[in-house]
N, C-alpha and C positions, 0 to 999 in steps of 0.2 A: 581609523574604521572603531566605532566603539563596541562595547559588547555587554549584554546581550544586545542584539541588532532588535531592533522595534519592528513589531509588525503591523503599526498603525497604518491605515491606509493600502494596505495590500489586501489581493485578494485570493485565497486557498481552495484549489478545488480537490476534495478529497475522493475520489471513485473508489465505490465500496463503501461510504461513508455512514450505512445502516448496519455493515456489521460491527463486530467487537473492537479490532484495533482502530478500524476506519471512525467509529462513533466515539471513541477515547482521542482521536486525534482531532478529530474536529472540534471537542470541547476545549481541547489544551490550544488549538490556532484560536479560536474565538476569545479564550480568555486572555492568550497576548496579543489581542488587537485586531487581528484580522478579519475582515469579512470572508465566510465560510459558505462553500457550494458543495453541497454532498448527492449524491446520486444513488437511484435506488432503480431497480429492473422495474420497468411500466408492469401494471394488471398484477403484482406480487404484494405478498404482505411485507415485504420490504419498503413500499412506498409509505404504508403507515408507521413505520418504524421511522422512516426518516422526516417524516411531519414531529412524530414524537419527541426526537434529537433536536430536529429546527426549535422546538418550542424551549428546549433545556438550555440554549446555546446563552452565553453572555454577548452583550452587545446587540444591534442591527445591523439591519441588510444584509443577513443570511439569506439563502435558498437551498431549494432542493429540486433538482431536474432527475428524468428518467433516461437512463442511458443501458446499454448491452455492450459489454466491450467485444464482445465478439460481432456485433454487427458494426462495421463502419460508418455505415449511414447513420446509425444512431449517433455515433462520436461526435459527426459531424453538425448534425441537430443541438447536440449540447454546446458545441464552439459556437453557433448563431445564436445561443439562449442566454450565455455568459457573454457573448458580445453584446449585447441588446441590453443586459441589463446592468452590465456591470464595465463594458467597455475597457477592462484589463485582465489580465491573469499574470500574478507571481509565482505561484507555487501549486506545483500539480504534485498529487501524493496518490500512488498505485498502490491500493489497498484491496481490491477485488482479486476473487480466486476459488477455487474449492479444490477439494481432494474427498479421498475414497481410502479406508483401509484395504491392502490388497499385500498379503504375505510376498515378500520378493522372490520367493522360491517356484511362485504358482505363476508360469509366464503365460499358461494360456489364459487368465482371466486379463489379461492386458490386453484387451482385443482391439482392433484397429480404430473401430469407432470411438471407444472410450481413450485410446492414446489421443487420436487426433480431436476429439473434444478438450481434452486436458491442455493440449499445446494452444487451442483455439483461445481457451479462456487464461489461460496462467502465462503465457508468453507472448501470442500473436496478440491479444488483446490489451497488454501493457505496452507495447511496442506501438500498436493502431492508435491509443490514448495519446502517447507523446506525439508520434509522426503528425496527428490531427490538430494537437494544440501548442506546438514549438512555435508557431509564427507570431502568437499571442506570449508567449514566454520571453521570446527574442524580444520580443517589442518592449517588455517590462524593463530588459538593460540590466537586469537583477533576478533572473529567472531560476527556479529552484525544480529538480524533479527527484521525489525520493518514491524508490519502488522499493516495496514489502517482499523481499528474498524468503528465506529459511537457511539454518545451517545444514540442511538437507541437501543443499546445493553442492555443500563441499564435503560433507561427510559419508554423502550418497545412503543415508541412513533415515528413513522416513516413511510417509505411510505406505507409499506405493514408489517404485520404480519410475514411471513416468512424472511422477510429480516431482520425484528429487532433481531430474534432467529437465524440467520447466525452470528451476529454481536456479540449477547451472546456468540455463540459459539466460536469466535475468541478470544473475553477476557481470556475465560477459557483455550483454548489452548495455549494462551501467557503464564498465569502463572505457566501450566502443564509442556510445554517446558521449561520454565525458569529454574524449579528445575532441570531437567533431563540432560538440556545441559550446564549448569555451570559447571566450569569454565570457559572453552576454547570458549564459544558463550553465550552472553547476548541475551535477547530477550524483546522486547519490544513492546506496543500496542500505536499509536497515533489515539485518536477517534474524529472525527472534530463533528461539529454541522453541520447547514446548511450552503453549501460552493457555491460560485457562479460559478459555472461551468457548468453546464448544464448535472451535472450527471443526474438529475430524470426528465425523460421525462415528457415535460410540463409544467415544473415550469419556469416561467420566472420573468420579473421584480414584477409583482405586489406581486407573493408569496414575493420574497426577500425583499419587502419593509414591508410586513408583518412581514414575519420573524425577521428582525433589530427592528422593532418594539418593541418587545417582547423580546428582548436581552437587556442584561443589557449594553453592549458597545455600543449597538443601531447601530450595523452593522451586516451582516453576515461576514464569512469568504472569503476571495483571498484564490486560490489554495497556492499562496506564503506563507501563514500564516500556512498552515498545513507541507508546505515542511520544513520552518523553524524548525518546532516542530520535523521532521524527521531528518532532519539534526543535530539537537542538539544533540539526541538519541547517534549519533557516533561522535561528537567533544566534548561536554560537560558535559554528562551523564555515564560516565566511570564505576562509581559504581552503577549503577540503574540496576535492572534487574526485569521481572517479574511484572511491574508498566503499568496502564494503562494510557497514557497523555491526559487530555482534552484539546480540543483546539475549544471552543465554543462560547467564547465570554461571556460567564456566563450562557448561554441560558437553560442549563440543572438545575439552582438553583432551 
């Protein structure tokens, strides 16, 4: 095996590719030679963002398709679109998700509707995407799934308790799927700490500065830091599966 692995001729799908980490991942995958597919929610401002991201990618043959991970029907339509345009899929990056800051001692604020939506998007949605697309990944013979998790899944400290629980679930899912999908498909997780993307509503420069001060590397992550770890899963970590890679600057120590 020669490293780094080439992504020339590969097709990489970045679900949530119109978000901060997703967009950075799409750019690095394209620079590494892959044809990149990104998703966006239909009828949202993400569609325009997706088109802008596509226009800036290196190389040719990239595409954007609508999909909502909470709607399995839209994921099946996504698979059909990829099959029709590319006839293959080698890499799946699950980077979609959402959160909302809720103090951990405010149990009443975690009502049933919020918890159900959190799990529908952040856990079930990632699993549903894998379930839908794994036949194509197996057919590749060298398939890769990378799910974006969070250090919150192990520390239990994050924007809200339900969010932490979904990320813990992604870590367990990664390990379980790594066993059953090998050797055709490798399954890895990338777990960031605080990232400078605006992902958590209401967190701005003041929060970032406080988080940086308590991080051994004395800064918070950029989207590109997380994207580089995702790319490394495809290009450098060819004998790794079932592992959760921390990208937190030592924040969880």
